[in-house]
Backbone as XML, in Angstrom:
<?xml version="1.0"?>
<chain id="A" units="angstrom">
  <residue number="1" name="UNK">
    <atom name="N" x="5.345" y="50.164" z="17.820"/>
    <atom name="CA" x="5.651" y="50.026" z="15.917"/>
    <atom name="C" x="5.992" y="48.670" z="16.097"/>
  </residue>
  <residue number="2" name="UNK">
    <atom name="N" x="7.503" y="48.001" z="16.966"/>
    <atom name="CA" x="7.632" y="47.075" z="17.242"/>
    <atom name="C" x="6.507" y="46.055" z="17.599"/>
  </residue>
  <residue number="3" name="UNK">
    <atom name="N" x="5.916" y="46.347" z="18.541"/>
    <atom name="CA" x="4.715" y="45.417" z="18.634"/>
    <atom name="C" x="3.781" y="45.289" z="17.625"/>
  </residue>
  <residue number="4" name="UNK">
    <atom name="N" x="3.675" y="46.172" z="16.973"/>
    <atom name="CA" x="2.389" y="45.824" z="16.109"/>
    <atom name="C" x="3.051" y="44.985" z="14.872"/>
  </residue>
  <residue number="5" name="UNK">
    <atom name="N" x="4.153" y="44.907" z="14.459"/>
    <atom name="CA" x="4.839" y="44.338" z="13.509"/>
    <atom name="C" x="4.477" y="42.792" z="13.987"/>
  </residue>
  <residue number="6" name="UNK">
    <atom name="N" x="5.303" y="42.611" z="15.410"/>
    <atom name="CA" x="5.333" y="41.414" z="16.057"/>
    <atom name="C" x="3.622" y="40.558" z="15.999"/>
  </residue>
  <residue number="7" name="UNK">
    <atom name="N" x="2.870" y="41.247" z="16.450"/>
    <atom name="CA" x="1.477" y="41.075" z="16.581"/>
    <atom name="C" x="0.930" y="40.380" z="14.924"/>
  </residue>
  <residue number="8" name="UNK">
    <atom name="N" x="1.280" y="41.440" z="13.953"/>
    <atom name="CA" x="0.901" y="41.208" z="12.861"/>
    <atom name="C" x="1.702" y="39.702" z="12.305"/>
  </residue>
  <residue number="9" name="UNK">
    <atom name="N" x="2.839" y="39.701" z="12.534"/>
    <atom name="CA" x="3.220" y="38.343" z="12.359"/>
    <atom name="C" x="2.788" y="37.286" z="12.902"/>
  </residue>
  <residue number="10" name="UNK">
    <atom name="N" x="2.289" y="37.447" z="14.366"/>
    <atom name="CA" x="1.944" y="36.037" z="14.934"/>
    <atom name="C" x="0.559" y="35.909" z="14.002"/>
  </residue>
  <residue number="11" name="UNK">
    <atom name="N" x="-0.480" y="36.945" z="13.900"/>
    <atom name="CA" x="-1.699" y="36.909" z="13.209"/>
    <atom name="C" x="-1.519" y="36.124" z="12.076"/>
  </residue>
  <residue number="12" name="UNK">
    <atom name="N" x="-0.581" y="36.673" z="10.996"/>
    <atom name="CA" x="-0.163" y="35.908" z="9.893"/>
    <atom name="C" x="0.016" y="34.348" z="9.767"/>
  </residue>
  <residue number="13" name="UNK">
    <atom name="N" x="0.901" y="33.946" z="10.739"/>
    <atom name="CA" x="0.890" y="32.586" z="11.131"/>
    <atom name="C" x="-0.034" y="31.996" z="11.374"/>
  </residue>
  <residue number="14" name="UNK">
    <atom name="N" x="-0.819" y="32.355" z="12.478"/>
    <atom name="CA" x="-1.880" y="31.668" z="13.019"/>
    <atom name="C" x="-2.904" y="31.522" z="11.687"/>
  </residue>
  <residue number="15" name="UNK">
    <atom name="N" x="-3.140" y="32.521" z="10.975"/>
    <atom name="CA" x="-3.666" y="32.520" z="9.851"/>
    <atom name="C" x="-3.512" y="31.319" z="8.734"/>
  </residue>
  <residue number="16" name="UNK">
    <atom name="N" x="-2.235" y="31.132" z="8.391"/>
    <atom name="CA" x="-1.456" y="30.076" z="7.498"/>
    <atom name="C" x="-1.757" y="28.771" z="8.234"/>
  </residue>
  <residue number="17" name="UNK">
    <atom name="N" x="-1.579" y="28.666" z="9.549"/>
    <atom name="CA" x="-2.142" y="27.437" z="9.915"/>
    <atom name="C" x="-3.356" y="26.869" z="9.972"/>
  </residue>
  <residue number="18" name="UNK">
    <atom name="N" x="-4.428" y="28.153" z="10.076"/>
    <atom name="CA" x="-5.946" y="27.807" z="9.952"/>
    <atom name="C" x="-6.309" y="27.541" z="8.594"/>
  </residue>
  <residue number="19" name="UNK">
    <atom name="N" x="-5.726" y="28.202" z="7.420"/>
    <atom name="CA" x="-5.944" y="27.919" z="6.415"/>
    <atom name="C" x="-5.390" y="26.494" z="5.786"/>
  </residue>
  <residue number="20" name="UNK">
    <atom name="N" x="-4.680" y="25.998" z="6.442"/>
    <atom name="CA" x="-3.743" y="24.789" z="5.699"/>
    <atom name="C" x="-4.618" y="23.825" z="6.866"/>
  </residue>
  <residue number="21" name="UNK">
    <atom name="N" x="-5.281" y="23.934" z="7.969"/>
    <atom name="CA" x="-5.746" y="23.068" z="8.577"/>
    <atom name="C" x="-7.199" y="22.930" z="7.928"/>
  </residue>
  <residue number="22" name="UNK">
    <atom name="N" x="-7.944" y="24.147" z="7.231"/>
    <atom name="CA" x="-9.049" y="23.997" z="6.689"/>
    <atom name="C" x="-9.142" y="22.960" z="5.323"/>
  </residue>
  <residue number="23" name="UNK">
    <atom name="N" x="-7.979" y="23.556" z="4.495"/>
    <atom name="CA" x="-7.552" y="22.956" z="3.167"/>
    <atom name="C" x="-7.319" y="21.233" z="3.720"/>
  </residue>
  <residue number="24" name="UNK">
    <atom name="N" x="-6.799" y="21.012" z="4.489"/>
    <atom name="CA" x="-6.777" y="19.456" z="4.687"/>
    <atom name="C" x="-8.062" y="18.886" z="5.082"/>
  </residue>
  <residue number="25" name="UNK">
    <atom name="N" x="-8.598" y="19.433" z="6.066"/>
    <atom name="CA" x="-9.765" y="19.061" z="6.225"/>
    <atom name="C" x="-11.164" y="18.740" z="5.145"/>
  </residue>
  <residue number="26" name="UNK">
    <atom name="N" x="-11.067" y="19.991" z="4.041"/>
    <atom name="CA" x="-11.970" y="19.790" z="3.190"/>
    <atom name="C" x="-11.598" y="18.752" z="2.016"/>
  </residue>
  <residue number="27" name="UNK">
    <atom name="N" x="-10.095" y="18.698" z="1.454"/>
    <atom name="CA" x="-10.031" y="17.669" z="0.647"/>
    <atom name="C" x="-9.681" y="16.543" z="1.253"/>
  </residue>
  <residue number="28" name="UNK">
    <atom name="N" x="-9.141" y="16.412" z="2.453"/>
    <atom name="CA" x="-8.848" y="15.303" z="2.910"/>
    <atom name="C" x="-7.041" y="14.840" z="2.757"/>
  </residue>
  <residue number="29" name="UNK">
    <atom name="N" x="-6.553" y="13.813" z="3.150"/>
    <atom name="CA" x="-5.277" y="13.751" z="2.952"/>
    <atom name="C" x="-5.094" y="12.707" z="1.789"/>
  </residue>
  <residue number="30" name="UNK">
    <atom name="N" x="-3.934" y="13.413" z="1.132"/>
    <atom name="CA" x="-3.454" y="12.674" z="-0.198"/>
    <atom name="C" x="-3.113" y="11.248" z="0.107"/>
  </residue>
  <residue number="31" name="UNK">
    <atom name="N" x="-3.779" y="10.426" z="-0.810"/>
    <atom name="CA" x="-3.466" y="8.674" z="-0.324"/>
    <atom name="C" x="-2.117" y="8.504" z="-0.596"/>
  </residue>
  <residue number="32" name="UNK">
    <atom name="N" x="-1.749" y="7.131" z="0.321"/>
    <atom name="CA" x="-0.234" y="6.896" z="0.110"/>
    <atom name="C" x="-0.328" y="6.006" z="-1.065"/>
  </residue>
  <residue number="33" name="UNK">
    <atom name="N" x="0.822" y="6.000" z="-2.043"/>
    <atom name="CA" x="0.698" y="5.021" z="-3.091"/>
    <atom name="C" x="0.970" y="3.718" z="-2.644"/>
  </residue>
  <residue number="34" name="UNK">
    <atom name="N" x="0.093" y="2.981" z="-3.234"/>
    <atom name="CA" x="-0.013" y="1.404" z="-2.895"/>
    <atom name="C" x="0.877" y="0.462" z="-3.812"/>
  </residue>
  <residue number="35" name="UNK">
    <atom name="N" x="1.810" y="-0.621" z="-3.074"/>
    <atom name="CA" x="2.947" y="-1.300" z="-4.086"/>
    <atom name="C" x="1.795" y="-2.367" z="-4.415"/>
  </residue>
  <residue number="36" name="UNK">
    <atom name="N" x="2.101" y="-1.993" z="-5.716"/>
    <atom name="CA" x="1.061" y="-3.533" z="-6.514"/>
    <atom name="C" x="2.389" y="-4.732" z="-7.156"/>
  </residue>
  <residue number="37" name="UNK">
    <atom name="N" x="3.390" y="-4.637" z="-5.983"/>
    <atom name="CA" x="4.370" y="-5.527" z="-6.614"/>
    <atom name="C" x="3.699" y="-6.945" z="-6.147"/>
  </residue>
  <residue number="38" name="UNK">
    <atom name="N" x="2.842" y="-7.370" z="-5.197"/>
    <atom name="CA" x="2.359" y="-8.565" z="-5.162"/>
    <atom name="C" x="1.302" y="-9.025" z="-6.093"/>
  </residue>
  <residue number="39" name="UNK">
    <atom name="N" x="0.395" y="-7.862" z="-6.590"/>
    <atom name="CA" x="-0.707" y="-8.210" z="-7.407"/>
    <atom name="C" x="0.022" y="-8.807" z="-8.654"/>
  </residue>
  <residue number="40" name="UNK">
    <atom name="N" x="0.722" y="-8.177" z="-9.147"/>
    <atom name="CA" x="1.201" y="-8.743" z="-10.319"/>
    <atom name="C" x="1.991" y="-9.858" z="-10.361"/>
  </residue>
  <residue number="41" name="UNK">
    <atom name="N" x="2.152" y="-10.824" z="-9.513"/>
    <atom name="CA" x="2.803" y="-11.973" z="-9.539"/>
    <atom name="C" x="1.544" y="-12.929" z="-10.207"/>
  </residue>
  <residue number="42" name="UNK">
    <atom name="N" x="2.381" y="-13.760" z="-10.945"/>
    <atom name="CA" x="1.166" y="-14.832" z="-11.678"/>
    <atom name="C" x="1.654" y="-16.256" z="-10.911"/>
  </residue>
  <residue number="43" name="UNK">
    <atom name="N" x="0.545" y="-17.189" z="-10.070"/>
    <atom name="CA" x="0.749" y="-18.392" z="-9.770"/>
    <atom name="C" x="0.389" y="-19.071" z="-10.408"/>
  </residue>
  <residue number="44" name="UNK">
    <atom name="N" x="0.683" y="-20.025" z="-10.828"/>
    <atom name="CA" x="0.389" y="-21.341" z="-11.810"/>
    <atom name="C" x="0.012" y="-22.688" z="-11.012"/>
  </residue>
  <residue number="45" name="UNK">
    <atom name="N" x="-1.136" y="-23.256" z="-10.695"/>
    <atom name="CA" x="-1.486" y="-24.370" z="-9.797"/>
    <atom name="C" x="-1.934" y="-25.285" z="-11.109"/>
  </residue>
  <residue number="46" name="UNK">
    <atom name="N" x="-1.079" y="-26.615" z="-10.724"/>
    <atom name="CA" x="-1.616" y="-27.439" z="-11.779"/>
    <atom name="C" x="-2.090" y="-28.745" z="-10.873"/>
  </residue>
  <residue number="47" name="UNK">
    <atom name="N" x="-2.767" y="-29.450" z="-10.919"/>
    <atom name="CA" x="-3.176" y="-31.171" z="-10.024"/>
    <atom name="C" x="-3.014" y="-32.062" z="-11.098"/>
  </residue>
  <residue number="48" name="UNK">
    <atom name="N" x="-2.147" y="-33.355" z="-10.137"/>
    <atom name="CA" x="-1.818" y="-34.412" z="-10.818"/>
    <atom name="C" x="-3.164" y="-35.152" z="-11.076"/>
  </residue>
  <residue number="49" name="UNK">
    <atom name="N" x="-3.223" y="-36.172" z="-12.593"/>
    <atom name="CA" x="-4.256" y="-36.664" z="-12.368"/>
    <atom name="C" x="-4.128" y="-38.063" z="-12.736"/>
  </residue>
  <residue number="50" name="UNK">
    <atom name="N" x="-3.180" y="-38.536" z="-12.046"/>
    <atom name="CA" x="-2.587" y="-39.771" z="-12.211"/>
    <atom name="C" x="-3.654" y="-40.667" z="-11.202"/>
  </residue>
  <residue number="51" name="UNK">
    <atom name="N" x="-3.945" y="-41.757" z="-11.906"/>
    <atom name="CA" x="-4.601" y="-43.225" z="-11.674"/>
    <atom name="C" x="-4.045" y="-43.955" z="-10.430"/>
  </residue>
  <residue number="52" name="UNK">
    <atom name="N" x="-4.404" y="-44.344" z="-9.724"/>
    <atom name="CA" x="-3.519" y="-45.465" z="-8.594"/>
    <atom name="C" x="-2.458" y="-45.989" z="-9.181"/>
  </residue>
  <residue number="53" name="UNK">
    <atom name="N" x="-3.328" y="-46.924" z="-10.621"/>
    <atom name="CA" x="-2.292" y="-47.907" z="-11.130"/>
    <atom name="C" x="-0.978" y="-46.989" z="-11.600"/>
  </residue>
  <residue number="54" name="UNK">
    <atom name="N" x="-1.277" y="-46.037" z="-12.334"/>
    <atom name="CA" x="0.061" y="-45.086" z="-12.747"/>
    <atom name="C" x="0.784" y="-45.021" z="-11.416"/>
  </residue>
  <residue number="55" name="UNK">
    <atom name="N" x="0.664" y="-44.446" z="-10.582"/>
    <atom name="CA" x="1.277" y="-44.152" z="-9.084"/>
    <atom name="C" x="2.018" y="-45.343" z="-8.886"/>
  </residue>
  <residue number="56" name="UNK">
    <atom name="N" x="1.243" y="-46.479" z="-8.738"/>
    <atom name="CA" x="2.192" y="-47.780" z="-8.127"/>
    <atom name="C" x="3.350" y="-48.182" z="-9.237"/>
  </residue>
  <residue number="57" name="UNK">
    <atom name="N" x="3.068" y="-47.610" z="-10.498"/>
    <atom name="CA" x="4.296" y="-48.444" z="-11.372"/>
    <atom name="C" x="5.229" y="-46.959" z="-11.218"/>
  </residue>
  <residue number="58" name="UNK">
    <atom name="N" x="5.074" y="-46.018" z="-11.048"/>
    <atom name="CA" x="6.170" y="-44.741" z="-10.575"/>
    <atom name="C" x="6.871" y="-44.933" z="-9.545"/>
  </residue>
  <residue number="59" name="UNK">
    <atom name="N" x="6.229" y="-45.303" z="-8.547"/>
    <atom name="CA" x="6.815" y="-45.859" z="-7.205"/>
    <atom name="C" x="7.896" y="-46.788" z="-7.288"/>
  </residue>
  <residue number="60" name="UNK">
    <atom name="N" x="7.729" y="-47.788" z="-8.227"/>
    <atom name="CA" x="8.174" y="-48.941" z="-8.404"/>
    <atom name="C" x="9.501" y="-48.478" z="-9.421"/>
  </residue>
  <residue number="61" name="UNK">
    <atom name="N" x="9.099" y="-47.694" z="-10.383"/>
    <atom name="CA" x="10.155" y="-47.269" z="-11.022"/>
    <atom name="C" x="11.405" y="-46.435" z="-10.370"/>
  </residue>
  <residue number="62" name="UNK">
    <atom name="N" x="10.928" y="-45.766" z="-9.311"/>
    <atom name="CA" x="12.000" y="-45.099" z="-8.804"/>
    <atom name="C" x="12.516" y="-45.773" z="-7.708"/>
  </residue>
  <residue number="63" name="UNK">
    <atom name="N" x="11.657" y="-47.105" z="-7.151"/>
    <atom name="CA" x="12.546" y="-48.107" z="-6.046"/>
    <atom name="C" x="13.622" y="-48.768" z="-6.600"/>
  </residue>
  <residue number="64" name="UNK">
    <atom name="N" x="13.490" y="-48.954" z="-8.096"/>
    <atom name="CA" x="14.460" y="-49.775" z="-8.753"/>
    <atom name="C" x="15.973" y="-48.909" z="-9.051"/>
  </residue>
</chain>
């Protein structure tokens, strides 16, 4: 009787492992949550539209 119980436990354990493997194989592994911290940042870029004449005035003003 002891040997029968031991065999039944082993069969049950193997059956659970097989069922879990089949379940993961059919549905796939759950996706890892993606961090969206970098996607939410807003970057503002501006371009300077100074003409060369204005640029020289600014340089001269800074030198004084």
